[in-house]
C-alpha positions, 0 to 999 in steps of 0.5 A: 716097222716104223720107217721114220723111227728107224731112220732116226735111230739109224742116224743116231748110230752112224753119227755116234750119238745114240743113248740106247744103241740096243734099241736098233742093234742086236737081235729083235723080234719083227713081224711082216703084217702083209705076209702074216710072218714073224721072225727076227731082225739082226743088225750090227754096225761095223764101219770097216766091214766088207761083208758080215754073216750071222752064224747060228751057233746051234746049227752052224748055219749062216745068214748073209747080212745086207749093208743097209747104210754105206757107213757100215750098218748091216741087217738080216731078217731071219724068217725061219726062226721066231725065238732068240738064238745063239749067234756070232758074226763072221766079218770080212774087213776092208783089208780082206781079213776074216774074223769072228766076233760075238755081238755086244748088243745081244746081251741084257743089262747087267747092273741092277736097278737097285745098284743104280738106285744106291749109287745115285743115292750115294750109298753104294759102298762097293760100287767099284764092283759094278762100275769100271771094267769087270771080266765076266762070263755071260751065257758061256761067253767071256768078255768084259763089262764096262760101266761109267757115270757120265749123265750129261754125255750125248754118247759114250763109247768104249774105245781101244785097240780092239776097235781101232779106237773108233768111237762109232763102235761099241757105243754104250747104253745109258741106264735111264736117269741114273747117268750110268752107261754100260756095255758087255763086250765079248772077247775083251780080256785082262790086259786090254787097254781102253778109254771112254770116248765121250761126246759132250752136250756141246758136241765135243769129243773127250777121251777119258780114262776110266775113273774106276779102272783097277790098273793103268798104262805106265806113264806117259801112257794114260789109258786104263787097263782091264784087270782082274784084281781078285786072283791074288791069294792072301795069306794074312787072315790071322793079321786081319782077324787080330786087327779087327779085334784090337785097336791101336790107341793103347799100342805102340804106333811108330810110322815110317813114312816114305815115297816109294820111288825114291827110297832106293833105286837100282843104279846099275839099271839106269837108276830105275825104281824098285818094284813092289816085289823088290821092295817087299824083300828090301824095305820090309826087312829094313823097317822091321829091323828098325822097329817101326810098326807101320809103313806109310806110303805117299799116294800110290793111286795112279798119277801122271806127273812124278813131281806131284809125288802122287798127290794129283791123282787121275786113277783113284782105284788104280795102284800106280803101274810105276812099280808093278802090277796090282797083285805085286802090290798085294804081295807087298802088303801081304809080306808086311803083314807077315812081318808084323808091319801095318800099311797106311796109304796117303789118300787125296779126296781134297782135290784132283788135277785138270789133266785131260784124261782125268776126272776134270769136266768128265762128260763135258760138264763140271761133274766131279767138281763144282762149275763155279771156280770159286767153289771148284778150284784151288788157285794155289794148287791149280787143281779142282775141288770135289763137289761133296754135295753130289751123291755120286761124287761122295759115293765115288770117294767113300767107295774108294776108301772101302776099296783100298781096305777090302781089295788091298788089305791096307791098315789105314788111310792118311787123309791129305789136306783136310783143312782145305776141305773144311774151309771154303776160304782155304788159301783164297782171297776175298771174292774167291770163295762162296759162303755156305748157306748160313754165311759162314766159311765152313764147308758143310758138305765136306763135313758131312762127307767126312762123317759119312766116310769114317762111319762107312769105313768103320762099319766094314773095317773096325780098328783100322786107322783113319788119320786126318792131316788137319792143320788148324784148331778145328775141334773134335777131328778125332771124335765120333760123329755122334758127339759132333766129331768128324769121326777120324781115329787120329789127327796129325799134330801139326801144331806140335810139329811147327812149334817144336821145329821152330824151337829146335832150329834156334841157337841154344843160347836163345831157346830160354826165351822160347820155352813156351814153344816146347811146352805149349803142346801139353795144353792141348795134347789130349784134346785129340788122338794125336800123331806127332809127325816129322813128315816129308813136308818138313824136309823139302822146298828149302826147309832143310833136312832134319839134321840141318835144322839143328844149329851148331857144329857137326857134333852138336847137330847130331846130338841135337837131333838125337835129343829131339827124337828122344823128346818126340818119342817120350811126348804123348802121341803116336809117332811118324818119321819120314825116310832119311830122317832116321840116319840124318840125311843131310840134303833135302828129300828129292823125289828124283833120286834115291836116299843117300844110303852111302852115308851109313858108311860114315860113323855118325850116320850109322850111329844115328840109325842105330839110335833110332832103331833102339829108340823104336824098340824101347818105345815098343817095349815100354808101355809107359811110352805108348799105353796112355797117349790120349789122357792126362793120366799118362802124363805128369809134368815134373818141371816145365819152367826151367827156361834158363837151362832149357831143361824140361822133365816129365813122367809118362805112365802106363795104365798101371801107374807104377809102370812109370818112366821119368824123362829129362830133356836138355836142349843146350850143349851144357852138361849139368851135374848134380841137377835135382829133379822131383819124382812122383814116388820114392823108389829106385829109378833105372837109367834105361836110355840115354841119347848121349851114350857113346854107342850113339856118338855122344859124350857118354855122360850118364847116371851109372845105371840109375839111383835111389830117390831121396826124401828131399822136396823138389819141384812140388814133389816130396822126393827127388833125385840128383842126376847128371843131364848130358849136353843136348841129351835126353835121359829116360829113368824107369821106376824099378822099385818102390820104397 
């Protein structure tokens, strides 16, 4: 044996700086040239051991090991065997305790070279099956394979209670130039907590949570938890098959957006959160009754700070432990599907926090982020920006999206803050950003990432929803990459939301001067596949609740809100309402407290809830309101110019144009009787919905069930109707009979 080499390797082990501890530790063939003998050398490093024996598991014979370094390095040479054999250690520690353990360093590498190649190339779409912590049985021995990407680290170890959080133990092997470190540790099972101890290039010691962990400690703990997420038995095969065969573009999509921790709490139990299983019993029943088709959850990937609402993630592959275990969230999704409700998750690939246990400076270098803070930081948010040019970082994110669809059967991702990814100068001042290679502000790497993301997701999961929260006029967000688009299926219509809320917040007496804010959305309504959103962002930070955005007295506030929702649900585009909006919660949303469910004891709030429920059901029932959302063939203005009365009217049409609904919206508290509107065709029009009905708290001004059109020209139409338009009301008329 080469003494110099051995000495060097010994000090790498005892100083915890080894990139390949398997070179020295474990079982090795050796030769004594002086005696012309061949045998085996077995070495282990157990710092707290007083004595160690090797136990031959085939013969039950033993070999006492010699301590060859005072730090705890042991060795025995076996000359009566010259081929590898099954063995374990009998250890007596310095407290006199005796225990048995299998040697982690007797196992061959598990992750294949091809897996590493795909990962470094950025195309390992299911890399979560390789990296992270995976419970395995190798050579009949149960344990856990740990693997992590830390290419610039001097050394990486797995630490936990099982090794007294001692980074000298369980040093991992670096798999060459891949930057991936791995080790199989026998005896580590589900629910063991762990982290990675990383010695950086500068000799610092970082202790990091596993970026690919499937489960995490409940905050304020920050350790990862070994967990097998493949044990849950799903019952939604029919749902998944139907979803794969049918898209949502011509279907009703009404999304109930919610924050899991503040929808409701348990007051008799110290205001604790409801669990995933408890929410499956209460929330799903409520959402189904209310007529929503989908639930959208603010981020539930693991995050340390409640006040971030989940948007500052440290565990991208770990469903938050605040509300229960991974299989309990699977049960929640399964029950949603059983009740015909899709599940959408908010997903945050735009940035990540600087928490010490998270991704920031993971191996002592800017690994997941850019080194240059002009590229790697959001100054307004105090977070890091992902380095989308790095293959392994893109792989981490793309694989994470695939993970949520495959392992949790979700139906869509709403991608947060897309605009911040698209623009290098987003929320930055001059000198705080770096132009792209052509001198522009477009983030070319992020654009490529988004196209790769959407292409990959749809390769595996046809007809799921990939939704961009994109707040600018970037073109072709919801068009496929092969025509120059980003490849999302939907885009939040932030322009409509801002114009609409600005308009309805004005006193009705001034609305006639701002008619364009109400009608401008029709200019671009079909340029993207839009979702109309009244989201959480609109009811926080002093923006007022939806009911308090409405001007006027108590009655007018409720009438105005009913009218606003009636207009929204008739406007082209899918729909989203944030929790509490459906029953007119007066105070802003506060993540620390439950919604004010007691308001349903008051008549007007209960009637508002009933109104939204009925609005959802008529939206689902009437094809004209959802079947042709993204083409002007499904929409026709009747009159958008009556600014003096703040009234607009339009027709919505299904694929069969005779399936038509006329919508009339009045945005002032003035009752209009004998108001004439043109209609596209002569016929009988039934009044099928009226926001001013007394059952919703209105003044009950309506049209006695409907009417026939008259051959009187109006608003460019050959036929027209003389109708009653209720104050602050919206009326839907359905064509029932052609004349």
